[in-house]
Steps between C-alpha positions, in 0.01 A plus 500: 500500500304491828831467681630811325199709601540381862864594491426845352228556765754415769728773362211754519440414861878530575504854343191620679640384838824696450424864581843615363423343167166667488658835590740465211235388257233766573678771704787560270282594189312771691809645665702509174230651288489790740881535549568492129242764418763769480627608163879499443641705217836402348729605225420328175738435210467334158119510509363366173272751322330531164484807274215600262662766281234633260712792391829332415670828431851619613373641832291195602795269416732714722242470780497123467882506509497709816269254676727210432824687543519439875470193707139547595315379190556235234274519199366152448237566228422765242123493456314582180148583629299578813341150479842345566536676844268268686660194350845632602390541861338156512825331406624607833850637407396851423484739792425823316400618148605843362259637236640777275220661284525587128688818404691521829775722384268729300269543798796579726652774289189650336241468764753527782348196662519120448340204673646170622282238667643266766306175569627299799409150628385595853460144615811592698410866586848578648675392190246679273545829691872473493511431127268796426723731707809375315340559161375838598849604606658381177234673292557818704867488436432444129270805501767718649749380246263589214414844649864608520539873569150599371304746709163344413529136622349226308321229702443128479193404696478144632167335572505194728266202530553222746384167349322240722538710817404867440482583872848358563384289790796322664268217601492394139871425542521331834190277493643271222839511670376417847273232352804346335722526803241343728414204273868426445602519863205319643495224240877441475598563860218320676537198262877480551463534879228235536701238309824582669319472837411135415861429427626677813256313724579171339134441396569508124623141503179397675300667225707329234416152629127576475299378199524839334783544246755783564354728231151466654634578843660825372183589311285435805720737713483785244126481414403697812743775409357512145154563644616751765725685254211533258284637786782749563489606140124562521543702821762727345298544186191580703689755709650654191164532323270596786736707722726665238297491181745288311336418160483154339450583136585157369347163549456403869514131403827545322637700798405220744656235268826698492489521880462122518795454269717721695402328820601167338833658394562622858412165644743333262766733612417430870521123442836554327636689801370227737693232313835667563438587867456271803389757765220750531730789587718431189191477280363825642829687451535364147148611421532844649844588375465318172153629414410811699787728411539396128118531453498853644808615321496320166131443406414856411268531805677809635811559297465525115681215334595726207728716717703197633840403359492229232600217724212573745255533207604165380472352849150640539383277216529194726273656767144358469371816669607720218287320247198478730505875574497567123204265465307667784553850374409406137176322603389746775605828352520449124220245456735261324393158406680165455638622166701768677618307810563158361887548478519581867258210579714267298810602698316430830387159364858418410627602842234296673584191298873545564458554876267200537710265295825582685318483836354153430838366387689639791234402748515132386879504511523647850216299666505161324 
């Protein structure tokens, strides 16, 4: 064990002597958290919503049909009470809840005014704003349809409430996304490069004849990146909380444990990349092209997954970043506990085990 700690300490010294490595490790998080602070609004289709119809008359049913008639909304749940709204949001699939009060049709035609409440998950403020605008437009068209040629128009008033992010701060969107992107790139890319460098320089064979077994050598090389990646996570969290007012409503211990799990997943992916590459440049290109673009495009960081074609939605499920972003938003914005995030955590555990198992087997085959 003493040999292992000496080997790991040597890797720390090697990292701190390389200014380019330090620039990537600590410069990239600060730069990216500033660059990605701009909100991007995109068209959304097939967003899953829930409906609480307390009226259940002819006119409320027609309104529900209007909402799901186009390609913007897909009604996933029909709620039975106000108490079910919070639970629906916590499940993570529902982006908006439409609440229709009792006696909707009677209020519309007799009082010349009816109310509809729109509740949106503002963890992603751009998506929430877009969905509210879509719903308002559909309700407005439905109102004109009911008015017909009448001189005295009847109105449907919509009240809006943004859940989890009432001020619609875009920072609540990009802090989890940037944190995920940085941890993935730093952990996976730097790990793949450092092992590929040993192969390219011909020093991996020298390490393999040392008393340490191959698995211990790989572990010793990635331990520094585990520590540094975790420090990066703390830096990004600190900047989000102290500079931008990002809340952490859930357990900070659970949040840090999930960060550690995602770091391990990313390291496992980096080791896997290093086992199939022999040069640093190849490892870097594989990490950048294979991780950066898919993470930005398919994880839900910028572009809503719900609006993508079915093949891309299916492909997004194999992206570790997608599941980690869901975990971060649930814990930080919704105050969710392990009971709500355990499915995503289980997916990351399975991916970690898969990456590490394949990497160890391929590493032994290639370097035995």
